[in-house]
mmCIF file as Biopython writes it, N, C-alpha, C and O atoms, coordinates in Angstrom:
data_model
#
loop_
_atom_site.group_PDB
_atom_site.id
_atom_site.type_symbol
_atom_site.label_atom_id
_atom_site.label_alt_id
_atom_site.label_comp_id
_atom_site.label_asym_id
_atom_site.label_entity_id
_atom_site.label_seq_id
_atom_site.pdbx_PDB_ins_code
_atom_site.Cartn_x
_atom_site.Cartn_y
_atom_site.Cartn_z
_atom_site.occupancy
_atom_site.B_iso_or_equiv
_atom_site.auth_seq_id
_atom_site.auth_asym_id
_atom_site.pdbx_PDB_model_num
ATOM 1   N N  . MET A ? 1  ? -40.135 141.250 -5.092  1.0 0.0 1  A 1 
ATOM 2   C CA . MET A ? 1  ? -39.203 142.065 -4.372  1.0 0.0 1  A 1 
ATOM 3   C C  . MET A ? 1  ? -37.821 141.860 -4.983  1.0 0.0 1  A 1 
ATOM 4   O O  . MET A ? 1  ? -37.291 140.749 -4.943  1.0 0.0 1  A 1 
ATOM 5   N N  . PRO A ? 2  ? -37.233 142.907 -5.544  1.0 0.0 2  A 1 
ATOM 6   C CA . PRO A ? 2  ? -35.895 142.785 -6.125  1.0 0.0 2  A 1 
ATOM 7   C C  . PRO A ? 2  ? -34.851 142.455 -5.058  1.0 0.0 2  A 1 
ATOM 8   O O  . PRO A ? 2  ? -34.888 142.978 -3.944  1.0 0.0 2  A 1 
ATOM 9   N N  . PHE A ? 3  ? -33.927 141.581 -5.425  1.0 0.0 3  A 1 
ATOM 10  C CA . PHE A ? 3  ? -32.817 141.192 -4.563  1.0 0.0 3  A 1 
ATOM 11  C C  . PHE A ? 3  ? -31.572 141.285 -5.422  1.0 0.0 3  A 1 
ATOM 12  O O  . PHE A ? 3  ? -31.382 140.467 -6.322  1.0 0.0 3  A 1 
ATOM 13  N N  . ILE A ? 4  ? -30.719 142.266 -5.162  1.0 0.0 4  A 1 
ATOM 14  C CA . ILE A ? 4  ? -29.584 142.583 -6.022  1.0 0.0 4  A 1 
ATOM 15  C C  . ILE A ? 4  ? -28.282 142.280 -5.290  1.0 0.0 4  A 1 
ATOM 16  O O  . ILE A ? 4  ? -28.072 142.729 -4.163  1.0 0.0 4  A 1 
ATOM 17  N N  . HIS A ? 5  ? -27.409 141.511 -5.947  1.0 0.0 5  A 1 
ATOM 18  C CA . HIS A ? 5  ? -26.098 141.180 -5.391  1.0 0.0 5  A 1 
ATOM 19  C C  . HIS A ? 5  ? -25.036 141.955 -6.168  1.0 0.0 5  A 1 
ATOM 20  O O  . HIS A ? 5  ? -25.050 141.980 -7.399  1.0 0.0 5  A 1 
ATOM 21  N N  . ILE A ? 6  ? -24.122 142.583 -5.442  1.0 0.0 6  A 1 
ATOM 22  C CA . ILE A ? 6  ? -23.030 143.328 -6.053  1.0 0.0 6  A 1 
ATOM 23  C C  . ILE A ? 6  ? -21.727 142.830 -5.440  1.0 0.0 6  A 1 
ATOM 24  O O  . ILE A ? 6  ? -21.614 142.725 -4.219  1.0 0.0 6  A 1 
ATOM 25  N N  . SER A ? 7  ? -20.753 142.528 -6.274  1.0 0.0 7  A 1 
ATOM 26  C CA . SER A ? 7  ? -19.429 142.138 -5.793  1.0 0.0 7  A 1 
ATOM 27  C C  . SER A ? 7  ? -18.470 143.280 -6.084  1.0 0.0 7  A 1 
ATOM 28  O O  . SER A ? 7  ? -18.378 143.755 -7.216  1.0 0.0 7  A 1 
ATOM 29  N N  . VAL A ? 8  ? -17.757 143.715 -5.053  1.0 0.0 8  A 1 
ATOM 30  C CA . VAL A ? 8  ? -16.825 144.838 -5.186  1.0 0.0 8  A 1 
ATOM 31  C C  . VAL A ? 8  ? -15.534 144.521 -4.446  1.0 0.0 8  A 1 
ATOM 32  O O  . VAL A ? 8  ? -15.521 143.698 -3.531  1.0 0.0 8  A 1 
ATOM 33  N N  . PRO A ? 9  ? -14.441 145.182 -4.847  1.0 0.0 9  A 1 
ATOM 34  C CA . PRO A ? 9  ? -13.223 145.031 -4.049  1.0 0.0 9  A 1 
ATOM 35  C C  . PRO A ? 9  ? -13.401 145.701 -2.702  1.0 0.0 9  A 1 
ATOM 36  O O  . PRO A ? 9  ? -14.203 146.628 -2.577  1.0 0.0 9  A 1 
ATOM 37  N N  . VAL A ? 10 ? -12.675 145.255 -1.698  1.0 0.0 10 A 1 
ATOM 38  C CA . VAL A ? 10 ? -12.809 145.835 -0.364  1.0 0.0 10 A 1 
ATOM 39  C C  . VAL A ? 10 ? -12.255 147.258 -0.286  1.0 0.0 10 A 1 
ATOM 40  O O  . VAL A ? 10 ? -12.203 147.841 0.797   1.0 0.0 10 A 1 
ATOM 41  N N  . THR A ? 11 ? -11.845 147.814 -1.410  1.0 0.0 11 A 1 
ATOM 42  C CA . THR A ? 11 ? -11.284 149.166 -1.427  1.0 0.0 11 A 1 
ATOM 43  C C  . THR A ? 11 ? -12.338 150.263 -1.293  1.0 0.0 11 A 1 
ATOM 44  O O  . THR A ? 11 ? -11.984 151.433 -1.144  1.0 0.0 11 A 1 
ATOM 45  N N  . LEU A ? 12 ? -13.624 149.911 -1.343  1.0 0.0 12 A 1 
ATOM 46  C CA . LEU A ? 12 ? -14.666 150.930 -1.167  1.0 0.0 12 A 1 
ATOM 47  C C  . LEU A ? 12 ? -14.705 151.391 0.286   1.0 0.0 12 A 1 
ATOM 48  O O  . LEU A ? 12 ? -14.581 150.590 1.212   1.0 0.0 12 A 1 
ATOM 49  N N  . THR A ? 13 ? -14.880 152.699 0.465   1.0 0.0 13 A 1 
ATOM 50  C CA . THR A ? 13 ? -15.054 153.220 1.817   1.0 0.0 13 A 1 
ATOM 51  C C  . THR A ? 13 ? -16.472 152.905 2.275   1.0 0.0 13 A 1 
ATOM 52  O O  . THR A ? 13 ? -17.337 152.642 1.439   1.0 0.0 13 A 1 
ATOM 53  N N  . PRO A ? 14 ? -16.733 152.923 3.574   1.0 0.0 14 A 1 
ATOM 54  C CA . PRO A ? 14 ? -18.113 152.725 4.043   1.0 0.0 14 A 1 
ATOM 55  C C  . PRO A ? 14 ? -19.075 153.736 3.418   1.0 0.0 14 A 1 
ATOM 56  O O  . PRO A ? 14 ? -20.210 153.395 3.086   1.0 0.0 14 A 1 
ATOM 57  N N  . GLU A ? 15 ? -18.619 154.982 3.260   1.0 0.0 15 A 1 
ATOM 58  C CA . GLU A ? 15 ? -19.475 156.008 2.644   1.0 0.0 15 A 1 
ATOM 59  C C  . GLU A ? 15 ? -19.734 155.687 1.180   1.0 0.0 15 A 1 
ATOM 60  O O  . GLU A ? 15 ? -20.858 155.835 0.700   1.0 0.0 15 A 1 
ATOM 61  N N  . GLY A ? 16 ? -18.698 155.249 0.466   1.0 0.0 16 A 1 
ATOM 62  C CA . GLY A ? 16 ? -18.857 154.896 -0.942  1.0 0.0 16 A 1 
ATOM 63  C C  . GLY A ? 16 ? -19.784 153.718 -1.129  1.0 0.0 16 A 1 
ATOM 64  O O  . GLY A ? 16 ? -20.591 153.694 -2.059  1.0 0.0 16 A 1 
ATOM 65  N N  . LYS A ? 17 ? -19.671 152.733 -0.238  1.0 0.0 17 A 1 
ATOM 66  C CA . LYS A ? 17 ? -20.553 151.564 -0.307  1.0 0.0 17 A 1 
ATOM 67  C C  . LYS A ? 17 ? -21.999 151.962 -0.034  1.0 0.0 17 A 1 
ATOM 68  O O  . LYS A ? 17 ? -22.910 151.495 -0.717  1.0 0.0 17 A 1 
ATOM 69  N N  . ALA A ? 18 ? -22.214 152.816 0.956   1.0 0.0 18 A 1 
ATOM 70  C CA . ALA A ? 18 ? -23.568 153.273 1.265   1.0 0.0 18 A 1 
ATOM 71  C C  . ALA A ? 18 ? -24.160 154.048 0.091   1.0 0.0 18 A 1 
ATOM 72  O O  . ALA A ? 18 ? -25.338 153.891 -0.232  1.0 0.0 18 A 1 
ATOM 73  N N  . GLN A ? 19 ? -23.339 154.885 -0.546  1.0 0.0 19 A 1 
ATOM 74  C CA . GLN A ? 19 ? -23.813 155.646 -1.712  1.0 0.0 19 A 1 
ATOM 75  C C  . GLN A ? 19 ? -24.164 154.707 -2.857  1.0 0.0 19 A 1 
ATOM 76  O O  . GLN A ? 19 ? -25.186 154.894 -3.517  1.0 0.0 19 A 1 
ATOM 77  N N  . LEU A ? 20 ? -23.334 153.706 -3.100  1.0 0.0 20 A 1 
ATOM 78  C CA . LEU A ? 20 ? -23.613 152.716 -4.143  1.0 0.0 20 A 1 
ATOM 79  C C  . LEU A ? 20 ? -24.952 152.038 -3.898  1.0 0.0 20 A 1 
ATOM 80  O O  . LEU A ? 20 ? -25.765 151.914 -4.815  1.0 0.0 20 A 1 
ATOM 81  N N  . MET A ? 21 ? -25.187 151.599 -2.660  1.0 0.0 21 A 1 
ATOM 82  C CA . MET A ? 21 ? -26.440 150.907 -2.353  1.0 0.0 21 A 1 
ATOM 83  C C  . MET A ? 21 ? -27.648 151.836 -2.522  1.0 0.0 21 A 1 
ATOM 84  O O  . MET A ? 21 ? -28.677 151.423 -3.056  1.0 0.0 21 A 1 
ATOM 85  N N  . ARG A ? 22 ? -27.525 153.090 -2.068  1.0 0.0 22 A 1 
ATOM 86  C CA . ARG A ? 22 ? -28.643 154.043 -2.243  1.0 0.0 22 A 1 
ATOM 87  C C  . ARG A ? 22 ? -28.950 154.256 -3.725  1.0 0.0 22 A 1 
ATOM 88  O O  . ARG A ? 22 ? -30.113 154.279 -4.129  1.0 0.0 22 A 1 
ATOM 89  N N  . GLN A ? 23 ? -27.896 154.412 -4.532  1.0 0.0 23 A 1 
ATOM 90  C CA . GLN A ? 23 ? -28.117 154.655 -5.957  1.0 0.0 23 A 1 
ATOM 91  C C  . GLN A ? 23 ? -28.704 153.433 -6.655  1.0 0.0 23 A 1 
ATOM 92  O O  . GLN A ? 23 ? -29.530 153.576 -7.557  1.0 0.0 23 A 1 
ATOM 93  N N  . VAL A ? 24 ? -28.294 152.245 -6.256  1.0 0.0 24 A 1 
ATOM 94  C CA . VAL A ? 24 ? -28.871 151.023 -6.842  1.0 0.0 24 A 1 
ATOM 95  C C  . VAL A ? 24 ? -30.357 150.932 -6.497  1.0 0.0 24 A 1 
ATOM 96  O O  . VAL A ? 24 ? -31.169 150.580 -7.353  1.0 0.0 24 A 1 
ATOM 97  N N  . VAL A ? 25 ? -30.716 151.241 -5.263  1.0 0.0 25 A 1 
ATOM 98  C CA . VAL A ? 25 ? -32.128 151.236 -4.875  1.0 0.0 25 A 1 
ATOM 99  C C  . VAL A ? 25 ? -32.896 152.268 -5.697  1.0 0.0 25 A 1 
ATOM 100 O O  . VAL A ? 25 ? -33.976 151.974 -6.209  1.0 0.0 25 A 1 
ATOM 101 N N  . ASP A ? 26 ? -32.350 153.467 -5.825  1.0 0.0 26 A 1 
ATOM 102 C CA . ASP A ? 26 ? -33.031 154.523 -6.597  1.0 0.0 26 A 1 
ATOM 103 C C  . ASP A ? 26 ? -33.224 154.118 -8.058  1.0 0.0 26 A 1 
ATOM 104 O O  . ASP A ? 26 ? -34.320 154.261 -8.598  1.0 0.0 26 A 1 
ATOM 105 N N  . ARG A ? 27 ? -32.164 153.610 -8.706  1.0 0.0 27 A 1 
ATOM 106 C CA . ARG A ? 27 ? -32.262 153.232 -10.121 1.0 0.0 27 A 1 
ATOM 107 C C  . ARG A ? 27 ? -33.204 152.048 -10.307 1.0 0.0 27 A 1 
ATOM 108 O O  . ARG A ? 27 ? -33.941 151.996 -11.292 1.0 0.0 27 A 1 
ATOM 109 N N  . THR A ? 28 ? -33.191 151.104 -9.381  1.0 0.0 28 A 1 
ATOM 110 C CA . THR A ? 28 ? -34.090 149.948 -9.480  1.0 0.0 28 A 1 
ATOM 111 C C  . THR A ? 28 ? -35.537 150.407 -9.348  1.0 0.0 28 A 1 
ATOM 112 O O  . THR A ? 28 ? -36.409 149.945 -10.084 1.0 0.0 28 A 1 
ATOM 113 N N  . HIS A ? 29 ? -35.788 151.309 -8.418  1.0 0.0 29 A 1 
ATOM 114 C CA . HIS A ? 29 ? -37.131 151.864 -8.261  1.0 0.0 29 A 1 
ATOM 115 C C  . HIS A ? 29 ? -37.584 152.540 -9.547  1.0 0.0 29 A 1 
ATOM 116 O O  . HIS A ? 29 ? -38.714 152.338 -9.993  1.0 0.0 29 A 1 
ATOM 117 N N  . GLU A ? 30 ? -36.709 153.341 -10.143 1.0 0.0 30 A 1 
ATOM 118 C CA . GLU A ? 30 ? -37.051 154.023 -11.398 1.0 0.0 30 A 1 
ATOM 119 C C  . GLU A ? 30 ? -37.305 153.028 -12.532 1.0 0.0 30 A 1 
ATOM 120 O O  . GLU A ? 30 ? -38.226 153.219 -13.327 1.0 0.0 30 A 1 
ATOM 121 N N  . ALA A ? 31 ? -36.502 151.975 -12.610 1.0 0.0 31 A 1 
ATOM 122 C CA . ALA A ? 31 ? -36.584 151.027 -13.724 1.0 0.0 31 A 1 
ATOM 123 C C  . ALA A ? 31 ? -37.772 150.087 -13.639 1.0 0.0 31 A 1 
ATOM 124 O O  . ALA A ? 31 ? -38.416 149.811 -14.652 1.0 0.0 31 A 1 
ATOM 125 N N  . VAL A ? 32 ? -38.075 149.585 -12.433 1.0 0.0 32 A 1 
ATOM 126 C CA . VAL A ? 32 ? -39.126 148.579 -12.326 1.0 0.0 32 A 1 
ATOM 127 C C  . VAL A ? 32 ? -40.304 149.004 -11.465 1.0 0.0 32 A 1 
ATOM 128 O O  . VAL A ? 32 ? -41.320 148.311 -11.407 1.0 0.0 32 A 1 
ATOM 129 N N  . GLY A ? 33 ? -40.169 150.145 -10.796 1.0 0.0 33 A 1 
ATOM 130 C CA . GLY A ? 33 ? -41.286 150.667 -10.020 1.0 0.0 33 A 1 
ATOM 131 C C  . GLY A ? 33 ? -41.499 150.038 -8.653  1.0 0.0 33 A 1 
ATOM 132 O O  . GLY A ? 33 ? -42.497 150.323 -7.992  1.0 0.0 33 A 1 
ATOM 133 N N  . SER A ? 34 ? -40.579 149.192 -8.222  1.0 0.0 34 A 1 
ATOM 134 C CA . SER A ? 34 ? -40.733 148.581 -6.895  1.0 0.0 34 A 1 
ATOM 135 C C  . SER A ? 34 ? -40.624 149.628 -5.803  1.0 0.0 34 A 1 
ATOM 136 O O  . SER A ? 34 ? -39.895 150.610 -5.936  1.0 0.0 34 A 1 
ATOM 137 N N  . ASP A ? 35 ? -41.352 149.407 -4.730  1.0 0.0 35 A 1 
ATOM 138 C CA . ASP A ? 35 ? -41.249 150.256 -3.550  1.0 0.0 35 A 1 
ATOM 139 C C  . ASP A ? 35 ? -39.822 150.144 -3.022  1.0 0.0 35 A 1 
ATOM 140 O O  . ASP A ? 35 ? -39.353 149.031 -2.782  1.0 0.0 35 A 1 
ATOM 141 N N  . PRO A ? 36 ? -39.114 151.260 -2.832  1.0 0.0 36 A 1 
ATOM 142 C CA . PRO A ? 36 ? -37.745 151.190 -2.314  1.0 0.0 36 A 1 
ATOM 143 C C  . PRO A ? 36 ? -37.625 150.412 -1.004  1.0 0.0 36 A 1 
ATOM 144 O O  . PRO A ? 36 ? -36.570 149.847 -0.718  1.0 0.0 36 A 1 
ATOM 145 N N  . ALA A ? 37 ? -38.672 150.377 -0.224  1.0 0.0 37 A 1 
ATOM 146 C CA . ALA A ? 37 ? -38.637 149.674 1.060   1.0 0.0 37 A 1 
ATOM 147 C C  . ALA A ? 37 ? -38.487 148.159 0.899   1.0 0.0 37 A 1 
ATOM 148 O O  . ALA A ? 37 ? -38.121 147.474 1.854   1.0 0.0 37 A 1 
ATOM 149 N N  . ILE A ? 38 ? -38.762 147.626 -0.297  1.0 0.0 38 A 1 
ATOM 150 C CA . ILE A ? 38 ? -38.653 146.182 -0.485  1.0 0.0 38 A 1 
ATOM 151 C C  . ILE A ? 38 ? -37.517 145.796 -1.430  1.0 0.0 38 A 1 
ATOM 152 O O  . ILE A ? 38 ? -37.391 144.631 -1.808  1.0 0.0 38 A 1 
ATOM 153 N N  . ILE A ? 39 ? -36.686 146.777 -1.815  1.0 0.0 39 A 1 
ATOM 154 C CA . ILE A ? 39 ? -35.540 146.491 -2.681  1.0 0.0 39 A 1 
ATOM 155 C C  . ILE A ? 39 ? -34.355 146.124 -1.792  1.0 0.0 39 A 1 
ATOM 156 O O  . ILE A ? 39 ? -33.917 146.916 -0.958  1.0 0.0 39 A 1 
ATOM 157 N N  . ASN A ? 40 ? -33.853 144.923 -1.984  1.0 0.0 40 A 1 
ATOM 158 C CA . ASN A ? 40 ? -32.727 144.409 -1.194  1.0 0.0 40 A 1 
ATOM 159 C C  . ASN A ? 40 ? -31.440 144.506 -1.995  1.0 0.0 40 A 1 
ATOM 160 O O  . ASN A ? 40 ? -31.403 144.122 -3.164  1.0 0.0 40 A 1 
ATOM 161 N N  . VAL A ? 41 ? -30.382 145.020 -1.370  1.0 0.0 41 A 1 
ATOM 162 C CA . VAL A ? 41 ? -29.069 145.093 -1.994  1.0 0.0 41 A 1 
ATOM 163 C C  . VAL A ? 41 ? -28.072 144.418 -1.055  1.0 0.0 41 A 1 
ATOM 164 O O  . VAL A ? 41 ? -27.977 144.766 0.122   1.0 0.0 41 A 1 
ATOM 165 N N  . VAL A ? 42 ? -27.333 143.452 -1.589  1.0 0.0 42 A 1 
ATOM 166 C CA . VAL A ? 42 ? -26.307 142.762 -0.815  1.0 0.0 42 A 1 
ATOM 167 C C  . VAL A ? 42 ? -24.965 143.040 -1.476  1.0 0.0 42 A 1 
ATOM 168 O O  . VAL A ? 42 ? -24.793 142.796 -2.670  1.0 0.0 42 A 1 
ATOM 169 N N  . VAL A ? 43 ? -24.017 143.551 -0.699  1.0 0.0 43 A 1 
ATOM 170 C CA . VAL A ? 43 ? -22.685 143.832 -1.213  1.0 0.0 43 A 1 
ATOM 171 C C  . VAL A ? 43 ? -21.725 142.762 -0.706  1.0 0.0 43 A 1 
ATOM 172 O O  . VAL A ? 43 ? -21.578 142.557 0.499   1.0 0.0 43 A 1 
ATOM 173 N N  . HIS A ? 44 ? -21.081 142.091 -1.641  1.0 0.0 44 A 1 
ATOM 174 C CA . HIS A ? 44 ? -20.055 141.105 -1.321  1.0 0.0 44 A 1 
ATOM 175 C C  . HIS A ? 44 ? -18.707 141.775 -1.544  1.0 0.0 44 A 1 
ATOM 176 O O  . HIS A ? 44 ? -18.393 142.194 -2.658  1.0 0.0 44 A 1 
ATOM 177 N N  . GLU A ? 45 ? -17.911 141.877 -0.484  1.0 0.0 45 A 1 
ATOM 178 C CA . GLU A ? 45 ? -16.601 142.503 -0.598  1.0 0.0 45 A 1 
ATOM 179 C C  . GLU A ? 45 ? -15.538 141.436 -0.849  1.0 0.0 45 A 1 
ATOM 180 O O  . GLU A ? 45 ? -15.472 140.426 -0.148  1.0 0.0 45 A 1 
ATOM 181 N N  . LEU A ? 46 ? -14.720 141.677 -1.851  1.0 0.0 46 A 1 
ATOM 182 C CA . LEU A ? 46 ? -13.702 140.718 -2.254  1.0 0.0 46 A 1 
ATOM 183 C C  . LEU A ? 46 ? -12.311 141.311 -2.065  1.0 0.0 46 A 1 
ATOM 184 O O  . LEU A ? 46 ? -12.070 142.450 -2.464  1.0 0.0 46 A 1 
ATOM 185 N N  . PRO A ? 47 ? -11.397 140.563 -1.468  1.0 0.0 47 A 1 
ATOM 186 C CA . PRO A ? 47 ? -10.029 141.045 -1.381  1.0 0.0 47 A 1 
ATOM 187 C C  . PRO A ? 47 ? -9.442  141.170 -2.796  1.0 0.0 47 A 1 
ATOM 188 O O  . PRO A ? 47 ? -9.728  140.333 -3.652  1.0 0.0 47 A 1 
ATOM 189 N N  . PRO A ? 48 ? -8.639  142.188 -3.048  1.0 0.0 48 A 1 
ATOM 190 C CA . PRO A ? 48 ? -8.054  142.357 -4.386  1.0 0.0 48 A 1 
ATOM 191 C C  . PRO A ? 48 ? -7.330  141.103 -4.886  1.0 0.0 48 A 1 
ATOM 192 O O  . PRO A ? 48 ? -7.325  140.840 -6.088  1.0 0.0 48 A 1 
ATOM 193 N N  . ALA A ? 49 ? -6.726  140.337 -3.997  1.0 0.0 49 A 1 
ATOM 194 C CA . ALA A ? 49 ? -6.029  139.116 -4.417  1.0 0.0 49 A 1 
ATOM 195 C C  . ALA A ? 49 ? -6.980  138.063 -4.969  1.0 0.0 49 A 1 
ATOM 196 O O  . ALA A ? 49 ? -6.537  137.113 -5.614  1.0 0.0 49 A 1 
ATOM 197 N N  . ASN A ? 50 ? -8.289  138.215 -4.725  1.0 0.0 50 A 1 
ATOM 198 C CA . ASN A ? 50 ? -9.277  137.263 -5.238  1.0 0.0 50 A 1 
ATOM 199 C C  . ASN A ? 50 ? -9.933  137.740 -6.532  1.0 0.0 50 A 1 
ATOM 200 O O  . ASN A ? 50 ? -10.904 137.140 -6.991  1.0 0.0 50 A 1 
ATOM 201 N N  . ILE A ? 51 ? -9.410  138.811 -7.119  1.0 0.0 51 A 1 
ATOM 202 C CA . ILE A ? 51 ? -9.974  139.356 -8.350  1.0 0.0 51 A 1 
ATOM 203 C C  . ILE A ? 51 ? -8.909  139.303 -9.435  1.0 0.0 51 A 1 
ATOM 204 O O  . ILE A ? 51 ? -7.782  139.749 -9.222  1.0 0.0 51 A 1 
ATOM 205 N N  . SER A ? 52 ? -9.257  138.762 -10.592 1.0 0.0 52 A 1 
ATOM 206 C CA . SER A ? 52 ? -8.341  138.687 -11.722 1.0 0.0 52 A 1 
ATOM 207 C C  . SER A ? 52 ? -8.921  139.487 -12.883 1.0 0.0 52 A 1 
ATOM 208 O O  . SER A ? 52 ? -10.097 139.354 -13.220 1.0 0.0 52 A 1 
ATOM 209 N N  . VAL A ? 53 ? -8.085  140.312 -13.482 1.0 0.0 53 A 1 
ATOM 210 C CA . VAL A ? 53 ? -8.452  141.051 -14.693 1.0 0.0 53 A 1 
ATOM 211 C C  . VAL A ? 53 ? -7.372  140.757 -15.718 1.0 0.0 53 A 1 
ATOM 212 O O  . VAL A ? 53 ? -6.195  141.029 -15.481 1.0 0.0 53 A 1 
ATOM 213 N N  . GLY A ? 54 ? -7.764  140.208 -16.844 1.0 0.0 54 A 1 
ATOM 214 C CA . GLY A ? 54 ? -6.795  139.877 -17.880 1.0 0.0 54 A 1 
ATOM 215 C C  . GLY A ? 54 ? -5.771  138.842 -17.434 1.0 0.0 54 A 1 
ATOM 216 O O  . GLY A ? 54 ? -4.642  138.836 -17.923 1.0 0.0 54 A 1 
ATOM 217 N N  . GLY A ? 55 ? -6.156  137.973 -16.512 1.0 0.0 55 A 1 
ATOM 218 C CA . GLY A ? 55 ? -5.264  136.929 -16.043 1.0 0.0 55 A 1 
ATOM 219 C C  . GLY A ? 55 ? -4.320  137.363 -14.940 1.0 0.0 55 A 1 
ATOM 220 O O  . GLY A ? 55 ? -3.557  136.545 -14.426 1.0 0.0 55 A 1 
ATOM 221 N N  . GLU A ? 56 ? -4.355  138.629 -14.565 1.0 0.0 56 A 1 
ATOM 222 C CA . GLU A ? 56 ? -3.512  139.150 -13.489 1.0 0.0 56 A 1 
ATOM 223 C C  . GLU A ? 56 ? -4.392  139.404 -12.271 1.0 0.0 56 A 1 
ATOM 224 O O  . GLU A ? 56 ? -5.437  140.047 -12.377 1.0 0.0 56 A 1 
ATOM 225 N N  . THR A ? 57 ? -3.969  138.901 -11.116 1.0 0.0 57 A 1 
ATOM 226 C CA . THR A ? 57 ? -4.738  139.205 -9.924  1.0 0.0 57 A 1 
ATOM 227 C C  . THR A ? 57 ? -4.533  140.653 -9.558  1.0 0.0 57 A 1 
ATOM 228 O O  . THR A ? 57 ? -3.444  141.198 -9.738  1.0 0.0 57 A 1 
ATOM 229 N N  . ARG A ? 58 ? -5.581  141.281 -9.042  1.0 0.0 58 A 1 
ATOM 230 C CA . ARG A ? 58 ? -5.505  142.694 -8.665  1.0 0.0 58 A 1 
ATOM 231 C C  . ARG A ? 58 ? -4.483  142.888 -7.561  1.0 0.0 58 A 1 
ATOM 232 O O  . ARG A ? 58 ? -3.849  143.941 -7.488  1.0 0.0 58 A 1 
ATOM 233 N N  . GLY A ? 59 ? -4.311  141.895 -6.701  1.0 0.0 59 A 1 
ATOM 234 C CA . GLY A ? 59 ? -3.334  141.998 -5.635  1.0 0.0 59 A 1 
ATOM 235 C C  . GLY A ? 59 ? -1.904  142.063 -6.142  1.0 0.0 59 A 1 
ATOM 236 O O  . GLY A ? 59 ? -1.022  142.553 -5.436  1.0 0.0 59 A 1 
ATOM 237 N N  . SER A ? 60 ? -1.653  141.567 -7.379  1.0 0.0 60 A 1 
ATOM 238 C CA . SER A ? 60 ? -0.296  141.568 -7.892  1.0 0.0 60 A 1 
ATOM 239 C C  . SER A ? 60 ? 0.005   142.742 -8.815  1.0 0.0 60 A 1 
ATOM 240 O O  . SER A ? 60 ? 1.155   142.934 -9.212  1.0 0.0 60 A 1 
ATOM 241 N N  . VAL A ? 61 ? -1.012  143.531 -9.164  1.0 0.0 61 A 1 
ATOM 242 C CA . VAL A ? 61 ? -0.769  144.652 -10.075 1.0 0.0 61 A 1 
ATOM 243 C C  . VAL A ? 61 ? -1.045  145.993 -9.428  1.0 0.0 61 A 1 
ATOM 244 O O  . VAL A ? 61 ? -1.056  147.014 -10.117 1.0 0.0 61 A 1 
ATOM 245 N N  . GLY A ? 62 ? -1.265  146.021 -8.138  1.0 0.0 62 A 1 
ATOM 246 C CA . GLY A ? 62 ? -1.476  147.297 -7.450  1.0 0.0 62 A 1 
ATOM 247 C C  . GLY A ? 62 ? -2.935  147.634 -7.313  1.0 0.0 62 A 1 
ATOM 248 O O  . GLY A ? 62 ? -3.800  146.857 -7.719  1.0 0.0 62 A 1 
ATOM 249 N N  . PRO A ? 63 ? -3.222  148.803 -6.737  1.0 0.0 63 A 1 
ATOM 250 C CA . PRO A ? 63 ? -4.607  149.204 -6.480  1.0 0.0 63 A 1 
ATOM 251 C C  . PRO A ? 63 ? -5.369  149.471 -7.763  1.0 0.0 63 A 1 
ATOM 252 O O  . PRO A ? 63 ? -4.789  149.783 -8.803  1.0 0.0 63 A 1 
ATOM 253 N N  . THR A ? 64 ? -6.696  149.340 -7.663  1.0 0.0 64 A 1 
ATOM 254 C CA . THR A ? 64 ? -7.563  149.609 -8.814  1.0 0.0 64 A 1 
ATOM 255 C C  . THR A ? 64 ? -7.822  151.077 -8.970  1.0 0.0 64 A 1 
ATOM 256 O O  . THR A ? 64 ? -8.534  151.483 -9.889  1.0 0.0 64 A 1 
#
């Protein structure tokens, strides 16, 4: 049973997060053939201040 963890900034809307999870389930089903009913997706939401790109925290350089 696939168990997929995704880390994203908290800037995703509930609708965007739901769409992301549906698409991950669909692509995983296509790639490995698992029954979608047993594909687990866990989304970890991170505050922008906890994300660094190029040594700059996202909280200090504005929205993504």
